[in-house]
C-alpha positions in Angstrom: 31.6 57.2 -3.6 28.3 57.9 -1.4 25.5 60.4 -2.4 22.8 61.0 -0.1 20.2 63.3 -1.5 17.6 65.7 0.1 14.3 65.3 0.0 10.8 66.5 1.1 8.7 64.5 3.2 5.2 64.8 2.0 3.5 61.7 3.7 4.3 59.3 6.9 3.0 56.0 7.2 4.6 54.2 10.0 7.8 53.1 9.4 7.8 54.5 5.8 7.6 58.1 4.4 6.5 59.3 0.9 9.0 61.9 -0.2 9.5 64.1 -3.0 13.0 64.8 -4.8 13.4 66.8 -8.0 9.6 66.1 -8.7 10.3 62.1 -8.2 8.0 60.7 -5.5 9.4 57.5 -3.7 8.4 55.4 -0.5 11.7 55.3 1.8 12.0 53.6 5.3 12.4 56.4 8.4 13.1 54.1 11.3 16.7 56.1 11.7 14.9 59.5 12.0 13.2 60.3 15.2 10.1 62.9 15.2 9.9 63.5 11.4 6.9 65.4 10.6 5.5 66.4 6.9 7.1 69.4 5.5 10.4 68.4 6.6 14.0 67.5 4.8 15.9 64.8 5.2 19.1 63.0 3.2 17.9 60.2 1.8 20.8 57.2 0.9 20.2 53.5 0.0 16.0 53.8 0.3 16.5 55.2 4.0 16.1 58.5 5.3 19.9 59.0 7.6 18.7 62.5 8.9 16.7 65.5 9.1 18.6 68.5 7.5 16.6 72.1 7.1 15.1 73.0 4.4 17.6 76.1 3.5 20.3 73.3 3.1 18.1 71.0 1.4 17.4 73.7 -1.2 21.0 74.7 -1.6 22.1 71.0 -2.2 19.4 70.3 -4.9 20.5 73.4 -6.6 24.2 72.3 -6.8 22.6 69.0 -8.1 21.0 71.0 -11.2 23.7 72.7 -11.6 25.9 69.6 -12.1 23.2 68.1 -14.3 23.2 71.2 -16.5 26.8 71.3 -17.1 27.0 67.9 -18.5 
């Protein structure tokens, strides 16, 4: 099973972006996503941004991940 994680773009540096997901900041490749801007959200998988998603969808998904973590 593969899981993609939503993350907010906080800085763009050429073909990489610094993203924040759950307080974790990481550089990821953004070659697959066109016209990406700081403040937008992307789905991450294996160190690559796969696609943009809207803020509401990202926040809902992060809440689901939090609820799953708390239930363990």
